[in-house]
N, C-alpha and C positions, 0 to 999 in steps of 0.2 A: 306648663311649657313656659319658656322663658321669651320676652319679647324682644326681636331682634334689633337693638339700639344702635349698634354699628352699621348694618345696613342704613337703615333710616338717617344715620348721621350723613352717611357718604352719598346720600341721595339729596339729602338737603343741601350739602355742601356743592355738589355737582349744578344742583337748581339754582344756587346763590349766584356762582360763577359763570354760567350760562345768561342768567339774567343780567350781570354786571356788565359783560361784554358785550348784549345788545342795547342796554343802556348808553353804554359810550358811545356806540356805533350811532346810536339814533343823535346823538349830540355832535359827533363829528361829522355826519354828511349832512350838507346844506341842502337847500333847495335847488339851487342852481345846478350842483353836479346831479341832481336827480333829474332835473329838466334836460341838461346834455344829453345824459344817458337814453333815456326814453325818443329823444330827439334824434340821437344816432341812430337809434333803433327802427326809426319812421322812416328816415331816409332811406337808411338800407333794403328796407321793405318796400318802400316805393321806387327805388334803382332796380330792384329784383324783377318789378312788373313793368318797368321800360319807363317809367315815369321820373322825370326830373324835377326835384323839389330842394327848396332849401329849408335846413334847420330853423329859419327865421319863421316857419309856419307854426312851431309849436311854444304852446304857453299855458301855463298853470293855473289852476284857479284851488282855493282852500276848500276842503270838503267839509262837509257840515255832518256826517258820517261818523260812527265811534271810530272804526278801525282805520279809517283813512286818512292818513296825513294831508293827500292833494291830489287834484284830478289833472294829470296832465293830457291836453287837448292839442293836436296835431291837424289843421286843415288841410285837405287833400286838395277840394277846390270850394268855390263858395256856397255850394249845398252839404257838402259832405266833410266829416271829421273823425278823426279815430281818439277814442278816448283811454288813458291809460289809470286806470286807478292804483294809487300807491300808498302802500302802508306805511308804518312808523319807522320802519327800517332801510325804506327805499324799495322795498321788494313789490312786485306786481301781485295784486290782488286774485286776481282772475287768471285763467289758463292764456288768452291773448286779448288784445285790445278791441274794444267794442266799437261797432264801425256805427256812426250817428248821423243823421240826416236834419238840418235845420229846418225848421217850421216858417211856414211863410214865404217859403220860395219854390 
């Protein structure tokens, strides 16, 4: 039986093209654009629940985990916040943002 070099070559070229596109996307998208995207999502969710809040309640911190680029944190009030763990290409790494509570309050 002959090894299917043509199929392997096509799959390799497709993987290379896909990797290059994702690499270009990670270079083009800025941290500000990522924060703005998740801040808009946060404001939309809060408005649906009847809470009036500003986009300035969101900020980001650099993540120390391997697959995370940053964590966007949006403060609901002094004691609670939403966390959006963001990957290298600006994607949300979990199904929905995590609700967090501040310690000591």
